[in-house]
mmCIF file of the C-alpha atoms, coordinates in Angstrom:
data_MODEL
# 
_entry.id   MODEL 
# 
loop_
_atom_site.group_PDB 
_atom_site.id 
_atom_site.type_symbol 
_atom_site.label_atom_id 
_atom_site.label_alt_id 
_atom_site.label_comp_id 
_atom_site.label_asym_id 
_atom_site.label_entity_id 
_atom_site.label_seq_id 
_atom_site.pdbx_PDB_ins_code 
_atom_site.Cartn_x 
_atom_site.Cartn_y 
_atom_site.Cartn_z 
_atom_site.occupancy 
_atom_site.B_iso_or_equiv 
_atom_site.pdbx_formal_charge 
_atom_site.auth_seq_id 
_atom_site.auth_comp_id 
_atom_site.auth_asym_id 
_atom_site.auth_atom_id 
_atom_site.pdbx_PDB_model_num 
ATOM 1  C CA . MET A 1 1  ? -10.557 -4.770  -1.867  1.00 0.00 ? 1  MET A CA 1 
ATOM 2  C CA . ILE A 1 2  ? -10.480 -3.091  -5.263  1.00 0.00 ? 2  ILE A CA 1 
ATOM 3  C CA . LEU A 1 3  ? -11.019 0.651   -5.434  1.00 0.00 ? 3  LEU A CA 1 
ATOM 4  C CA . SER A 1 4  ? -12.105 2.556   -8.527  1.00 0.00 ? 4  SER A CA 1 
ATOM 5  C CA . ASP A 1 5  ? -10.083 5.517   -9.745  1.00 0.00 ? 5  ASP A CA 1 
ATOM 6  C CA . ILE A 1 6  ? -12.731 7.871   -8.367  1.00 0.00 ? 6  ILE A CA 1 
ATOM 7  C CA . ARG A 1 7  ? -12.602 6.161   -4.959  1.00 0.00 ? 7  ARG A CA 1 
ATOM 8  C CA . ILE A 1 8  ? -8.793  6.264   -4.937  1.00 0.00 ? 8  ILE A CA 1 
ATOM 9  C CA . GLN A 1 9  ? -8.931  10.023  -5.563  1.00 0.00 ? 9  GLN A CA 1 
ATOM 10 C CA . GLU A 1 10 ? -11.583 10.489  -2.851  1.00 0.00 ? 10 GLU A CA 1 
ATOM 11 C CA . GLU A 1 11 ? -9.489  8.578   -0.322  1.00 0.00 ? 11 GLU A CA 1 
ATOM 12 C CA . MET A 1 12 ? -6.402  10.588  -1.284  1.00 0.00 ? 12 MET A CA 1 
ATOM 13 C CA . GLU A 1 13 ? -8.324  13.819  -0.651  1.00 0.00 ? 13 GLU A CA 1 
ATOM 14 C CA . LYS A 1 14 ? -9.356  12.493  2.788   1.00 0.00 ? 14 LYS A CA 1 
ATOM 15 C CA . GLY A 1 15 ? -5.768  11.466  3.517   1.00 0.00 ? 15 GLY A CA 1 
ATOM 16 C CA . THR A 1 16 ? -6.654  7.784   3.908   1.00 0.00 ? 16 THR A CA 1 
ATOM 17 C CA . ILE A 1 17 ? -4.405  6.916   0.965   1.00 0.00 ? 17 ILE A CA 1 
ATOM 18 C CA . VAL A 1 18 ? -1.073  8.653   0.367   1.00 0.00 ? 18 VAL A CA 1 
ATOM 19 C CA . ILE A 1 19 ? 0.814   8.206   -2.900  1.00 0.00 ? 19 ILE A CA 1 
ATOM 20 C CA . LYS A 1 20 ? 4.102   10.093  -3.239  1.00 0.00 ? 20 LYS A CA 1 
ATOM 21 C CA . PRO A 1 21 ? 5.092   11.003  -5.814  1.00 0.00 ? 21 PRO A CA 1 
ATOM 22 C CA . TYR A 1 22 ? 1.654   11.037  -7.426  1.00 0.00 ? 22 TYR A CA 1 
ATOM 23 C CA . ASP A 1 23 ? 1.166   11.149  -11.187 1.00 0.00 ? 23 ASP A CA 1 
ATOM 24 C CA . ARG A 1 24 ? -2.392  11.240  -12.550 1.00 0.00 ? 24 ARG A CA 1 
ATOM 25 C CA . GLU A 1 25 ? -1.166  9.365   -15.644 1.00 0.00 ? 25 GLU A CA 1 
ATOM 26 C CA . CYS A 1 26 ? -0.464  6.299   -13.444 1.00 0.00 ? 26 CYS A CA 1 
ATOM 27 C CA . LEU A 1 27 ? -4.052  6.100   -12.169 1.00 0.00 ? 27 LEU A CA 1 
ATOM 28 C CA . GLY A 1 28 ? -6.012  3.385   -13.951 1.00 0.00 ? 28 GLY A CA 1 
ATOM 29 C CA . SER A 1 29 ? -9.709  2.541   -13.746 1.00 0.00 ? 29 SER A CA 1 
ATOM 30 C CA . ASN A 1 30 ? -9.157  0.438   -10.598 1.00 0.00 ? 30 ASN A CA 1 
ATOM 31 C CA . SER A 1 31 ? -5.430  0.609   -9.889  1.00 0.00 ? 31 SER A CA 1 
ATOM 32 C CA . TYR A 1 32 ? -2.370  2.809   -9.562  1.00 0.00 ? 32 TYR A CA 1 
ATOM 33 C CA . ASP A 1 33 ? 0.705   1.814   -11.562 1.00 0.00 ? 33 ASP A CA 1 
ATOM 34 C CA . ILE A 1 34 ? 3.890   1.961   -9.536  1.00 0.00 ? 34 ILE A CA 1 
ATOM 35 C CA . HIS A 1 35 ? 7.459   2.019   -10.751 1.00 0.00 ? 35 HIS A CA 1 
ATOM 36 C CA . LEU A 1 36 ? 10.351  0.559   -8.838  1.00 0.00 ? 36 LEU A CA 1 
ATOM 37 C CA . GLY A 1 37 ? 13.295  2.815   -8.210  1.00 0.00 ? 37 GLY A CA 1 
ATOM 38 C CA . LYS A 1 38 ? 16.815  2.347   -6.993  1.00 0.00 ? 38 LYS A CA 1 
ATOM 39 C CA . TRP A 1 39 ? 15.730  1.160   -3.530  1.00 0.00 ? 39 TRP A CA 1 
ATOM 40 C CA . LEU A 1 40 ? 13.086  -1.347  -2.494  1.00 0.00 ? 40 LEU A CA 1 
ATOM 41 C CA . ALA A 1 41 ? 11.808  -1.574  1.075   1.00 0.00 ? 41 ALA A CA 1 
ATOM 42 C CA . THR A 1 42 ? 11.249  -5.027  2.512   1.00 0.00 ? 42 THR A CA 1 
ATOM 43 C CA . TYR A 1 43 ? 9.621   -5.934  5.780   1.00 0.00 ? 43 TYR A CA 1 
ATOM 44 C CA . ARG A 1 44 ? 10.381  -8.732  8.176   1.00 0.00 ? 44 ARG A CA 1 
ATOM 45 C CA . ASN A 1 45 ? 7.852   -10.454 10.364  1.00 0.00 ? 45 ASN A CA 1 
ATOM 46 C CA . THR A 1 46 ? 8.902   -9.482  13.890  1.00 0.00 ? 46 THR A CA 1 
ATOM 47 C CA . TYR A 1 47 ? 6.067   -11.349 15.542  1.00 0.00 ? 47 TYR A CA 1 
ATOM 48 C CA . SER A 1 48 ? 7.341   -14.351 17.448  1.00 0.00 ? 48 SER A CA 1 
ATOM 49 C CA . THR A 1 49 ? 5.156   -17.321 18.210  1.00 0.00 ? 49 THR A CA 1 
ATOM 50 C CA . PRO A 1 50 ? 4.899   -17.920 21.955  1.00 0.00 ? 50 PRO A CA 1 
ATOM 51 C CA . LYS A 1 51 ? 6.626   -21.084 23.136  1.00 0.00 ? 51 LYS A CA 1 
ATOM 52 C CA . SER A 1 52 ? 4.206   -23.748 24.253  1.00 0.00 ? 52 SER A CA 1 
ATOM 53 C CA . ILE A 1 53 ? 3.817   -24.120 27.976  1.00 0.00 ? 53 ILE A CA 1 
ATOM 54 C CA . THR A 1 54 ? 4.809   -27.554 29.235  1.00 0.00 ? 54 THR A CA 1 
ATOM 55 C CA . LYS A 1 55 ? 4.215   -28.919 32.704  1.00 0.00 ? 55 LYS A CA 1 
# 
């Protein structure tokens, strides 16, 4: 889904989207430019596939 800058602002006002820290200069016509800092969060898939049941 692509949101326009107006829609991004509307969703931020509703609290649906949270951008911290927020800088209006980073808001494009249909995007928000992010900048990587010293730390980068990564996520691991913790879902495990159930073992097949054998008889």
